N, C-alpha and C positions, 0 to 999 in steps of 0.2 A: 518500360517505365512503370513503376509501381502504381497500384490503385489504392487510394486511401479512404477509409470509412470509420466513422465514430459510432460505437454502440452505446446508446443511452436509453433513458426511460423517464417517466414522470416522477419516480420515487425509487427508494431503495427496496430491495426484496422482490423485485418484479421478474428477475431472471436474466439480467445482463450478463453475469459471469457464465452461466450455463450456455447461453446462446453464443457468446464469444468463443468459448472453448469448442463448442460443437461446429461452428463455422470454420474455425481455424483447423480443426482436425479433418473435417470433411474436405476442405480444399487441399490440405496436405495429402490426403489419401488420393486425390486426383493428380498429384505430382507438382502442385504449386508450392512455392516458398512463401510462407506466411510469417510476418513479423507482428508481434503484439506490443502494446504499451498500456500502461494504466494511468488514466488521468486522475490526479489527486493523490492524497497521502497514504492510501491503503498499501501496506507492505506485504500482504498475504497473497493477493491475486497474481502478481508477477510469476510466482512459482508455478501456479496452475497454467499460466500462459506457456511457460517453458515446457511443461509436461505435454501440452497439446501440440506445440509447434516444433520442438527440438531446438529452439533458439531462445537465448536469454531475453527477458522482457524487463523494462525499467519503467519507473514513474516519471511522468511529466506533470509539472505543477505550476499553474500561472500565479499563485500567490507567493510561492517561495522562490521561483526561478525566473530569470530574465529570458527574453526571447532568444538570445544567443545560446544560452544553455539548453533551452528546449530544442533549438535547431540542431545543436550538436548531438543531443541524445537521439532524436528521431532520425538522424542521418544514418543510423545503422539499418534503416529500412531501404536503403538505396538499392540493394541487390535482391530485394524481395519482389514477389509478384503481387502480393496483397499485404496491406498494412492496416491493422485493426487497433483502434484506441478504445479501450473499455472505460466508460465513464464511472463517476462516483455519484451516489445519491441521485437526485433528479437533474435533468439537463441544465437548468439554470441555477442550481443550488450552489451557493458559495458563501463567503462571509460578507458582512455589511461594508467593510472598508477595503478598498483596493490594496493589493499587495504590490509585488514587483512588476508583474505584467498583467494582472487581473485579480479576480476575487477567489480563484480556486475552482470556479465552475467548469464543468465539462464543455459548456458552450464557448468558453474562452479558447480552448484548444481547437475546437471545430472551426471557429472563425479564423484563428491564427494560421492554421494549416490549410484552410480552404477545403476541408473534407466534409462531405454531407453526413447527416445523422440518420442512422437506422434506429428507429424507436421500437423498444419492446413495450407492448401495452398488455396489461393484465385486465381484461374486462369483467372480472368476477364481480357479481352483484350489480352489473350495469349492462347496457347494450349500446344504444345510439350515443349515449353520453361519452363513450370512449372516443368517438369521432370528434366530439366537441373538445375534448382534452387534447387530442392529437393536433387539431387545427389551431388551438390556442398556442401550443408549443411551436408549431410551424411559423406562426405570425408574430411571436412575441419579440423577436430581436432581429433586426436587419443584419445581414452578414452571416447568419446561421441558416443553412439550407437543409431541408428535410428530404431524405432519399425515399423513405417509405416506412412501413410498419410491419412488424411481425407480432401477431397476437399470441399470447401465452395463457395456458390454463383455461381454454374455452370449455364451456360446460357441455355443449351438444352441437350437432350440425345446425339446428335452428338458431341457437345462440350465435354461432359463427356467421350465419347468413345475415342476421340482423346487424351485426357490427360491420361486416364487410360492406353491406349496402350503404350504410351511413358514411363510412370512410370513402367509398367510391363517389358518393354524392358530394363529399367535401374536396374531391380531387386529390385524395391521398392514396398512393399505391399500397396494396396489401400483398406482401411477398409470401405469406404463409400463415397458418394458424396451428398452434400446438395444443392438442388435448392434454389434460393432466396425465402425468407419467411419473410415478413415484421413483422409478428405477434410475432417474437422472437427477435426483435431488442431492445437493451437496450438503453434508453434515455441518452443523454450526455449533459454536460455543460462544462464550460471552464477549470475546473480542472479534467475532466474525467467523468466517469459515474455518473448520478444522484444517490445519496446514496440509499442503499437498504431500510433503514428505512423510506425514503421519498416516497417510492412507495407502495401504499396500495395493488396493484395487483401483487406484485412481486412473490408470491407463484404460482399464476395462470400462469404467464409468464414462470416461470421455469418448471412448469408441461407441458406446451405446447412445450417448447424447448426439454424436455425429450421425449415426444411423437414423435415429429418430427425427432429427432436424432435416436430414436429406430427404426423408420420406414425406415431410409435411411443408417444406419451404422450397421455393424456387431458387436454388443456389445460383443459377446463371443470371437470373434477374437481379438478385442482390449484388452479385459481382459487377454486373453492368451498371448498377447505380453508383458505384464508387467513383471517385474523381481521380483522373490521371494526375499524378503528382510528381513533380520534379523537385527533389530536395534542394534547397538553397544552401550554399556553403556557409557553415557557421563562422561567425566572426570570432568566436572564442570557444574554448572547451569548458571544462568544469572549474578550472582554476582552484583546485582543492589542494591544501597542504595536508599530507598524510600525518597521522598522529605520531609516527615513528618510521624508521627505516625497516624494522622487522616487527611486525605486529602479531602478538599472541591473541587470537580471536576465539572467544567461547562460541561454540556452535553445536547445538543439539536441540532436542524437543523443548527445552526450557529457555534456550537462548538463540533465537533465530530471527528476531525482528530487526533487521537492518536493511536499509534501502540498497538494492543491487547497484545503483549508479554510484553510491559512495565507495563500495568495494572496488568497482572498476576504476574509479578515479584515483584511489590509493595506488592500485597496481600501475595505472598509467603514469603516475608520478614517480614510479620506481620502487615503491614499497613492496616488501615480501609479507605474505600473510601465513601464519602458522596456526592451524586449527587445533583446538583441544576441546574435550567434552567434560564439563563439570559433572554431568550425570553419570559418566563412566568413571568418576573419581580421578580425573586427570588434572594435573597441575599445568599452569602455563609454561610454555617453552622457556627454558632458562636462558637461551641465547637471544630472546626477544628483548627489545628496549622499551616496549610499552605493551600493556594488556588492555583489551577492550571487551567489555561484557555487554552485548546487545540486550534488548528487551526480549520478551517471550512470555512463557507461562511458568515462572518460578512458583507461583501459588499452587499449581497442580503437582509440583515435585518438591515442595519445601522439606518434607521429611527426608527425602533422599539427599538433598543438598546439605541439610544439617548434619547428616550422618557421614558424609564423605570427607573424612579427615585429611586425606591426601590433597584433595582439591583446596580445602579451606586453608590448610597449613602452607601449601605451595603458593597460594595467592597472597597470603600475609607476608611470606618471605620475599616474594617478588616486589611487593609494595614498599618494602624497607628501603629499596634502592632505585626503583623505577616507577613511572607513573602507571596508575590503573584508573580506567574510566568506565562507568556503567551508565547505560541508558534505560530508563524506566524499570523493567524487571531486573536488569543488571544493577541498577542503582539500589533497588531494594535488597538484592543479595549482598551488596557491599555494606549494607546497614547492620544494625545490631540484632534485630529480630523481625520476623514476619509471622503474623497470625493468619492462619488459613481460614477458609470459609466455614469450617467446623468449630472455629474458636480455639484451635490448638496453636500455641505459640512455639515457633521454631527458631533456634539460634542461627543467625547467619554469620557472615565472616567478620563483622565488627570493625571493618576498616573505616566506616563512618558511623555516626551516632543515630542515623535514620532508623526509625521503627515504623512499620506499616502494618495495616490490618485489612483483611478481606471479610472479617466477621460481619461488618455492616458495610455493604457495598455502596459506593457512591461513584457515579460515572464522572470522569474528567476527560473532556474531549475538546479539541480545537487546535488551531494554529498557534504557534508561540514565536515571539521575537525576543531574543535574549541578548542583553549587553553584558559581557563578561566583566565581573568585578575582580576576578582572579583568573590566572591562566588555567587552561585545561589542555590536554594533549592535542597538538596541532593548531592551537589558537591562543593568542595573547590577550592580556587585559585590554578591554575596550572593543574587542571584536564583537560584531553583531551577527548572531546566528539565527537562522530561520529553521523552524522544525515543527513537529506536530506531536501532541500529547493525547493518548487514549489509554485509559486504564480505569479500574474500579477500586483501587486501593485507597485507604484513608490514612493520612499521616497521623501517627500517634505522637511522634517526636521527630524534630528536625533541628538538632541543637548546634550543628557545626556552622562554620563561617559560610554565609551564602556565596554560591558560585557566581550568581548573576542577578541582575534585575530583569525580571521576565514579565512581558506584557502579552495579553491575548490579542486577537486580530482587531479588536475595537480600540486598543491602546490602554486598556485597564490593566493595572498591576495585579499579578496573581501571587498566591502564597507559595507556589511550588518553585522555589528559587534555585533548586539544586544545592549541592554542598561541596565543601572542600575541607579535607583534613590531611595534613602532610602531603603525600604524593597521590592520594586518592581523591577523585572527583566523581560527581554523578549528577545527572539531570533526569527529570521526568519526561522531557521531550526527546523525540528521535530527530537527530540532525538531518536536514535535507540539503541546505546550502548555506554558504556564508554571504551575508549582505555585502554588496559592493558599493 
């Protein structure tokens, strides 16, 4: 029977991902089968999980998904020895208004699945106060159980001793304390961690993290704190309609932000996926009946995209007769132009009139609920789609027919409506699930 555990923290940037990867690899090195999940809408971390465990990881999201969908997704952990769900932000951080089965908080998943929480605490600049924070998190919400704490970035043995004593006095188990160790820091950029597939040395970094954590953390005690878990049969699967029978999917360093569970759902529904690389100047498969451009980092590769005539011409020819859809970065590339962070304007494919700029960055972040005012691949007029938007681009022009009426998690209407022109459509949000 698998043992389930949630890895969370009081805030972002404390070391959840590093600890999750280290534990997963350390237990895998002991011969255990480890399955990871990501709580919340982060589309980068699952690739790191897969690198650490050798098993695909997916997102589970209480704002966008119902309990049946979450049960279906976590069911892949049935044959594992250990199941780890890495949280997003702080343990109780979500949106103000409840979504499908919660607010998007990691605590929702912990309570729903009955898995205890392993807290990562960074006590930098404090000592006994770290225990007060941990105790507050432990007692904040009935139904969420604390397994214990791993301290990260402790400054010295004396610092560790002060924090340990306070946590012990509060009745909170301390499974280990990690000194600062630059060799296991994961590189970042403006949308989060640099993607796993862009890091040639990611395997060595995870191995070093596993070695370091095994040296400083009681792995047996952590494993013993996990809850025995018997997955319940899911009442339903993803219930996703693929955008087409054969999907030409852009996939490279500029186009990689798509939720793994969506690709799995498309394949499970019988769709075939044909991968092509715009950065390698490849055109979409001529035998496909729909083309999908995910988000990613087109702003870092705008010059290459603008110069790749075969890709741009092939995409335009494809869109003459078949649907093309872009999400976030893919939407920007479907537009007329993209101005990069240096103020250089690059011509994009021109399938839509959208023009965006990174010259003056402004963060757009949050859940989105869209009611389609026009059809898009896989979804008809009136469909309600749940997704998440995260980018730093500014809209210079968005002249085409709006694709949807889009609300944020509070119900407020937002300006990023998406666009439709001919057979081309695009949205700034990344699709997570269809509202039922």
